[in-house]
NUFISE-458339 format. One record per residue (C-alpha): residue number from 1; residue in three letters; x, y, z. Coordinates in steps of 0.5 Angstrom, whole numbers, plus 500, padded with zeros to 3 digits. Example, Ala and Ser with C-alpha at 12.3 -4.5 7.8 and 13.67 -1.06 7.14 Angstrom:
REM NUFISE-458339
- nuba|lolo|c1|c2|c3
- 1|ALA|525|491|516
- 2|SER|527|498|514
This chain:
REM NUFISE-458339
- nuba|lolo|c1|c2|c3
- 1|MET|633|170|599
- 2|SER|627|166|601
- 3|LYS|620|169|600
- 4|GLY|619|169|608
- 5|LYS|625|174|608
- 6|GLN|622|178|602
- 7|LEU|615|179|606
- 8|PHE|618|180|613
- 9|PRO|619|188|611
- 10|ILE|612|188|609
- 11|LEU|609|185|615
- 12|LEU|613|189|619
- 13|GLY|611|196|616
- 14|LEU|604|194|616
- 15|ALA|604|192|623
- 16|VAL|607|199|625
- 17|ILE|601|202|620
- 18|PHE|596|198|622
- 19|GLY|597|200|630
- 20|ILE|595|207|628
- 21|PHE|588|204|625
- 22|LEU|586|200|631
- 23|GLY|581|205|634
- 24|HIS|577|205|627
- 25|PHE|578|198|625
- 26|PHE|576|195|632
- 27|ASP|570|199|632
- 28|PHE|570|200|640
- 29|PRO|563|204|641
- 30|HIS|566|209|646
- 31|GLN|572|211|641
- 32|THR|571|217|637
- 33|VAL|575|219|631
- 34|ALA|575|226|627
- 35|LEU|573|225|620
- 36|SER|579|227|616
- 37|GLU|583|223|620
- 38|LYS|579|217|619
- 39|SER|579|218|612
- 40|GLU|587|219|611
- 41|ARG|588|213|615
- 42|GLU|583|209|611
- 43|GLN|586|212|605
- 44|LYS|594|210|607
- 45|LEU|592|203|609
- 46|ARG|588|202|602
- 47|GLN|594|205|598
- 48|ILE|599|200|601
- 49|ILE|595|194|600
- 50|ASP|593|196|593
- 51|TYR|601|197|592
- 52|ILE|602|190|594
- 53|ASP|596|187|590
- 54|TYR|598|191|584
- 55|GLU|606|192|584
- 56|TYR|609|187|588
- 57|VAL|614|182|585
- 58|ASP|610|176|587
- 59|GLN|603|174|587
- 60|VAL|601|175|595
- 61|ASN|594|174|598
- 62|THR|594|180|602
- 63|ASP|588|178|606
- 64|SER|592|173|609
- 65|LEU|598|178|609
- 66|LEU|593|182|613
- 67|ASP|591|177|618
- 68|GLN|599|175|620
- 69|THR|600|183|621
- 70|ILE|594|183|626
- 71|SER|597|177|629
- 72|GLU|604|180|630
- 73|LEU|601|187|632
- 74|LEU|597|184|638
- 75|HIS|603|179|640
- 76|HIS|607|185|641
- 77|LEU|602|188|646
- 78|ASP|603|182|651
- 79|PRO|603|174|650
- 80|HIS|595|173|651
- 81|SER|592|178|646
- 82|THR|591|174|640
- 83|TYR|587|175|633
- 84|ILE|582|169|631
- 85|PRO|581|169|623
- 86|GLU|574|168|621
- 87|ASP|575|161|619
- 88|GLN|577|159|626
- 89|VAL|572|163|629
- 90|SER|567|156|629
- 91|ALA|572|152|632
- 92|ASN|574|157|637
- 93|GLU|566|157|639
- 94|GLU|566|150|640
- 95|SER|571|149|645
- 96|ILE|568|155|649
- 97|ARG|561|152|648
- 98|GLY|564|145|650
- 99|SER|560|142|644
- 100|PHE|560|141|637
- 101|VAL|555|138|631
- 102|GLY|558|132|628
- 103|ILE|558|124|629
- 104|GLY|561|123|635
- 105|ILE|568|120|634
- 106|GLU|575|120|636
- 107|PHE|579|118|631
- 108|LYS|586|116|629
- 109|ILE|589|116|622
- 110|TYR|593|110|622
- 111|LYS|596|107|616
- 112|ASP|593|111|611
- 113|SER|586|109|614
- 114|LEU|581|113|618
- 115|ALA|581|109|625
- 116|VAL|575|110|630
- 117|VAL|579|110|637
- 118|GLN|573|112|642
- 119|LEU|566|114|641
- 120|MET|563|120|645
- 121|PRO|558|117|650
- 122|ASN|551|117|647
- 123|GLY|553|121|641
- 124|PRO|550|119|634
- 125|SER|556|114|632
- 126|GLU|555|110|638
- 127|LYS|547|110|637
- 128|ALA|548|108|630
- 129|GLY|552|102|632
- 130|ILE|559|104|630
- 131|LYS|565|100|634
- 132|PRO|572|102|636
- 133|GLY|577|100|631
- 134|ASP|572|101|625
- 135|ARG|575|104|619
- 136|ILE|571|109|615
- 137|LEU|572|108|608
- 138|LEU|567|113|605
- 139|ALA|563|119|607
- 140|ASP|557|120|602
- 141|THR|562|120|596
- 142|VAL|568|122|599
- 143|SER|574|117|600
- 144|LEU|577|117|607
- 145|PHE|583|113|606
- 146|GLY|590|113|602
- 147|LYS|596|118|602
- 148|GLN|591|124|601
- 149|LEU|588|123|608
- 150|SER|588|129|613
- 151|SER|585|131|619
- 152|GLU|583|137|616
- 153|LEU|579|133|611
- 154|VAL|576|128|616
- 155|VAL|573|134|620
- 156|LYS|571|138|614
- 157|THR|567|131|611
- 158|LEU|564|129|618
- 159|LYS|562|135|621
- 160|GLY|555|138|618
- 161|PRO|549|142|620
- 162|ASP|545|139|626
- 163|GLY|540|134|623
- 164|SER|543|132|617
- 165|ARG|545|125|615
- 166|VAL|552|122|612
- 167|LYS|552|115|609
- 168|LEU|558|112|612
- 169|LYS|562|105|608
- 170|LEU|566|102|614
- 171|TYR|570|096|614
- 172|ARG|570|092|621
- 173|PRO|577|088|622
- 174|SER|574|084|628
- 175|GLU|569|081|624
- 176|ASP|573|082|617
- 177|ARG|567|085|613
- 178|GLU|564|091|610
- 179|LEU|558|095|612
- 180|SER|554|101|611
- 181|ILE|551|106|616
- 182|SER|547|112|615
- 183|ILE|548|117|621
- 184|LYS|544|123|623
- 185|ARG|549|128|625
- 186|GLY|547|132|632
- 187|GLU|550|136|638
- 188|VAL|556|132|641
- 189|ASP|559|134|648
- 190|LEU|566|136|649
- 191|ASN|567|134|656
- 192|SER|571|138|660
- 193|VAL|571|133|666
- 194|SER|575|128|663
- 195|SER|574|123|668
- 196|ALA|572|122|676
- 197|PHE|573|116|680
- 198|LEU|575|114|687
- 199|LEU|582|113|688
- 200|ASN|580|109|695
- 201|ASP|574|108|699
- 202|SER|574|115|701
- 203|THR|577|120|696
- 204|GLY|575|122|689
- 205|LEU|579|125|683
- 206|ILE|576|129|678
- 207|LYS|580|131|672
- 208|LEU|578|138|669
- 209|ASN|581|139|662
- 210|LYS|578|146|661
- 211|PHE|573|151|663
- 212|THR|567|151|658
- 213|ALA|560|153|659
- 214|ARG|559|146|661
- 215|SER|564|145|666
- 216|SER|561|147|672
- 217|LYS|555|143|671
- 218|GLU|560|137|669
- 219|LEU|564|138|676
- 220|ASN|557|139|680
- 221|ASN|555|132|677
- 222|ALA|562|129|678
- 223|LEU|562|131|686
- 224|ARG|555|128|687
- 225|ASP|557|122|684
- 226|LEU|563|121|688
- 227|GLN|559|123|694
- 228|ASN|554|118|693
- 229|ASN|559|113|692
- 230|GLY|563|115|699
- 231|ALA|568|120|697
- 232|LYS|569|125|703
- 233|SER|575|128|700
- 234|ILE|577|130|693
- 235|VAL|583|131|689
- 236|LEU|581|136|683
- 237|ASP|586|135|678
- 238|LEU|588|142|674
- 239|ARG|594|139|671
- 240|ASP|595|142|664
- 241|ASN|589|145|664
- 242|PRO|590|152|660
- 243|GLY|584|155|662
- 244|GLY|578|158|659
- 245|LEU|572|162|661
- 246|LEU|572|166|667
- 247|SER|565|165|669
- 248|ALA|566|158|669
- 249|ALA|572|159|674
- 250|GLU|568|163|678
- 251|ASP|562|158|679
- 252|ILE|567|152|680
- 253|SER|570|156|686
- 254|ASP|564|157|688
- 255|GLU|563|150|689
- 256|PHE|568|149|694
- 257|LEU|568|156|698
- 258|SER|562|159|703
- 259|LYS|558|165|701
- 260|GLY|561|171|701
- 261|LYS|568|169|700
- 262|MET|572|173|695
- 263|ILE|574|169|689
- 264|VAL|578|174|685
- 265|PHE|578|181|683
- 266|THR|580|185|677
- 267|LYS|583|191|675
- 268|ASN|583|195|669
- 269|ARG|588|201|667
- 270|ASP|584|206|670
- 271|GLY|585|202|677
- 272|GLN|577|201|677
- 273|VAL|576|194|681
- 274|GLU|571|189|680
- 275|GLU|571|184|686
- 276|ILE|567|177|685
- 277|TYR|565|173|691
- 278|ALA|562|166|692
- 279|ASN|554|167|692
- 280|SER|551|160|693
- 281|ARG|551|154|697
- 282|GLY|557|150|694
- 283|LEU|556|142|694
- 284|PHE|563|141|697
- 285|GLU|565|147|702
- 286|LYS|567|143|708
- 287|GLY|571|136|706
- 288|LYS|578|136|705
- 289|LEU|581|138|698
- 290|VAL|587|138|694
- 291|VAL|588|141|688
- 292|LEU|594|139|683
- 293|ILE|597|144|678
- 294|ASN|603|144|674
- 295|ARG|606|149|669
- 296|GLY|601|147|664
- 297|SER|596|150|669
- 298|ALA|594|157|667
- 299|SER|589|162|667
- 300|ALA|582|160|670
- 301|SER|586|154|673
- 302|GLU|590|159|677
- 303|ILE|584|163|679
- 304|VAL|581|157|682
- 305|ALA|587|155|685
- 306|GLY|589|162|688
- 307|ALA|582|163|691
- 308|LEU|582|156|695
- 309|GLN|590|157|697
- 310|ASP|588|164|699
- 311|HIS|582|162|704
- 312|GLU|586|156|706
- 313|ARG|581|152|703
- 314|ALA|585|147|699
- 315|VAL|592|144|699
- 316|ILE|596|146|693
- 317|VAL|600|140|690
- 318|GLY|605|140|684
- 319|LYS|609|145|681
- 320|ARG|609|153|680
- 321|SER|603|154|675
- 322|PHE|604|158|668
- 323|GLY|603|165|670
- 324|LYS|597|168|666
- 325|GLY|594|173|670
- 326|LEU|591|178|664
- 327|VAL|584|178|662
- 328|GLN|582|178|655
- 329|GLU|575|181|652
- 330|GLU|573|178|645
- 331|ILE|571|183|640
- 332|THR|568|181|634
- 333|LEU|570|185|628
- 334|LYS|566|187|622
- 335|ASP|569|181|617
- 336|GLY|567|176|622
- 337|SER|574|175|625
- 338|ARG|575|176|632
- 339|MET|580|179|637
- 340|ARG|582|178|644
- 341|LEU|585|184|647
- 342|THR|587|184|654
- 343|THR|583|189|658
- 344|GLN|584|187|665
- 345|ARG|589|184|670
- 346|TYR|586|179|675
- 347|TYR|589|178|682
- 348|THR|588|173|688
- 349|PRO|583|175|694
- 350|ASN|590|176|698
- 351|GLY|592|181|692
- 352|ARG|597|177|688
- 353|SER|598|178|681
- 354|ILE|598|171|678
- 355|GLN|601|174|671
- 356|ARG|609|173|671
- 357|ASP|614|178|667
- 358|TYR|613|178|660
- 359|ASP|618|185|659
- 360|THR|622|180|655
- 361|TYR|617|176|651
- 362|ASN|619|171|646
- 363|GLU|616|165|644
- 364|SER|620|161|650
- 365|PHE|615|165|654
- 366|TYR|610|159|652
- 367|PHE|615|153|653
- 368|HIS|620|154|658
- 369|GLY|619|155|666
- 370|ASN|616|161|670
- 371|THR|623|164|670
- 372|GLY|624|164|662
- 373|SER|629|158|663
- 374|LEU|628|150|663
- 375|LYS|630|150|670
- 376|ASP|627|155|676
- 377|ASP|629|155|683
- 378|ASP|622|152|686
- 379|SER|626|146|687
- 380|THR|627|148|694
- 381|VAL|621|146|699
- 382|LEU|619|152|703
- 383|MET|614|152|709
- 384|PRO|608|155|707
- 385|ASP|608|160|713
- 386|SER|616|162|712
- 387|ALA|617|169|709
- 388|GLU|621|166|703
- 389|PHE|615|162|701
- 390|LYS|611|168|702
- 391|GLY|616|172|698
- 392|LYS|616|167|692
- 393|ARG|608|167|692
- 394|ASN|609|174|688
- 395|GLN|613|172|683
- 396|GLY|608|170|678
- 397|GLY|603|163|678
- 398|ILE|601|159|684
- 399|LEU|606|157|688
- 400|PRO|604|150|691
- 401|ASP|604|149|698
- 402|ARG|607|142|697
- 403|GLU|612|141|691
- 404|VAL|612|135|687
- 405|GLY|620|134|686
- 406|TYR|623|131|679
- 407|ASP|624|124|678
- 408|THR|630|121|681
- 409|THR|629|114|679
- 410|GLY|631|115|672
- 411|ALA|624|112|669
- 412|THR|622|118|666
- 413|ARG|629|118|662
- 414|LEU|627|111|660
- 415|LEU|620|113|658
- 416|TYR|623|119|654
- 417|HIS|628|115|650
- 418|LEU|623|110|648
- 419|ALA|618|115|646
- 420|MET|623|117|641
- 421|THR|624|110|639
- 422|VAL|617|109|637
- 423|ASN|610|113|638
- 424|LEU|607|110|644
- 425|ASP|600|112|643
- 426|GLU|600|109|636
- 427|SER|604|103|638
- 428|ALA|598|102|644
- 429|PHE|593|103|638
- 430|LYS|596|097|634
- 431|PHE|597|093|640
- 432|VAL|589|094|642
- 433|ASP|587|093|634
- 434|GLU|591|086|634
- 435|ASN|588|084|640
- 436|ARG|581|086|641
- 437|LEU|578|079|641
- 438|GLU|582|078|647
- 439|LEU|582|084|650
- 440|ALA|574|084|650
- 441|LYS|574|079|655
- 442|TRP|576|084|660
- 443|THR|572|089|664
- 444|GLU|575|096|665
- 445|ASP|575|095|673
- 446|SER|578|088|672
- 447|PHE|583|090|667
- 448|VAL|585|096|671
- 449|ASN|586|092|677
- 450|ASN|589|085|674
- 451|TRP|592|086|667
- 452|GLN|599|086|667
- 453|VAL|604|088|662
- 454|ASP|609|082|660
- 455|SER|615|081|655
- 456|LEU|610|079|650
- 457|VAL|608|086|650
- 458|TYR|615|089|650
- 459|ARG|616|086|644
- 460|GLN|610|088|640
- 461|PHE|612|095|642
- 462|PHE|619|095|641
- 463|GLY|622|089|638
- 464|GLU|626|084|641
- 465|PRO|633|088|642
- 466|ILE|630|093|646
- 467|ALA|625|089|650
- 468|GLN|631|085|652
- 469|ARG|634|091|654
- 470|ILE|628|093|658
- 471|GLU|627|087|662
- 472|GLU|635|088|664
- 473|ALA|634|095|667
- 474|ASP|633|097|674
- 475|SER|626|094|677
- 476|LEU|623|101|679
- 477|GLN|624|103|672
- 478|VAL|621|097|669
- 479|ILE|615|098|673
- 480|THR|614|105|672
- 481|LEU|615|104|664
- 482|ALA|610|098|665
- 483|ASN|604|102|668
- 484|ARG|605|107|663
- 485|LEU|604|102|657
- 486|LYS|598|099|661
- 487|ALA|595|106|661
- 488|PHE|596|107|654
- 489|ILE|593|101|652
- 490|ALA|587|102|657
- 491|TYR|586|109|653
- 492|ASN|585|105|647
- 493|ARG|581|100|649
- 494|PHE|577|103|654
- 495|GLY|578|111|654
- 496|ASN|580|116|658
- 497|THR|578|114|665
- 498|ALA|581|107|665
- 499|TYR|587|111|663
- 500|GLN|587|116|669
- 501|LYS|586|110|673
- 502|VAL|592|106|671
- 503|TYR|596|112|671
- 504|ALA|594|114|678
- 505|LYS|597|108|681
- 506|ASP|604|111|681
- 507|ASP|603|118|679
- 508|ALA|607|122|684
- 509|TYR|602|128|684
- 510|ILE|597|124|686
- 511|LEU|601|120|691
- 512|GLU|603|127|694
- 513|ALA|596|129|694
- 514|LEU|594|122|698
- 515|GLU|600|124|703
- 516|ALA|597|131|704
- 517|LEU|590|128|706
- 518|LYS|593|123|711
- 519|GLU|597|128|714
- 520|GLU|590|132|715
- 521|GLU|587|127|719
């Protein structure tokens, strides 16, 4: 019997027992516990831990065991109540804050070496003169190459206190030379607006990846820039945005809704309701607006999409969203770890609960569609004013006004098959790394508009036999594949905005959004 199976009865037993003790260990200020009862609970749990420590047949890390037990317990409540161990709290705070202290690079472990892919704008590495493609060999005395190299080692080594210095030894392949650079660590922004650009002369696209403390300011800046460049309509892309701060969702909704419009309301187990309204003059309350969603759009993304849909402020385009309508309160425990406990449900202004059913919750809840299977019944396009459409709106998640259908050209299947053959992102990095001098001649805009994938690119990515088969495939499939490869190359050469610009040229969601805007004229 494996050690995992041996430990399962212990985990299960601890989960049941620990559930009894939640009130004591999570220290809710409003909860009172009789002293004798509290003492008995403490003694029972301590007794179990002591027996495992001193009597169990194998050596067991009971601290780790307790962490697993708490996580298992919370997952039995609902899919979104979670436990954050103390050693993960810092990374969690960085994600919510939207910044971290480090040297400001995006890296890839490539052939047992640490390769710089992109530099964070205005970050310490950009200011120090590091370039994409550089290999970092040493950080002070720590080696960052070889088979022992891992992402965890890289992050642990390159992060540090604000203002501290790290001396890097680099190899620059494009110049075939080594150099040493001392970098002062500093605050690096994790941009939640990953790209913002004009799709055409009058339509701007804003891609929002998450909802952090900085998201509202970033979106406001993106809106101003796009308007200054002629944008009269906006496409807000929330695809694969898992959510984040509720306050960020409120502020972003406020940019598009006039004062006094309800954004969302929450309800706790006692039926107490808290209503949240737009309360300031938004930057884009009148222009034409489309919001893109898919099954990866969750939580705060669904708050924004639901509010704009209920007020008929935007056309929602895409596929039904994930369906997370539970609100978590983050509670700090005595050892520094944290718990996110579901305390409320939230509803759209028209009273729709976004949360989909989880009575039969298992791991497939996260990976499958809204009905718990790989396919659902949203493939039939319904008129927004039909009774059937209004009924389907209440099945969890946000149902789009205009659904994007499945790819019928076979291009997606071809791309999926090729992705199983090679790592497309790694192949794109290799292509860029080997052609940096040639690609340096292209500006971002000229690359996006004029650079073409040719047979040589196919051969460098896939080899001769597969490249020949690609060239003999259906022309529409080849066009789509070429654009996807170009997008990967654009990312590794110029960054995320160039990737989005290339991808947008034949993105079915964006094409449907542009069609929706045209019909509103």
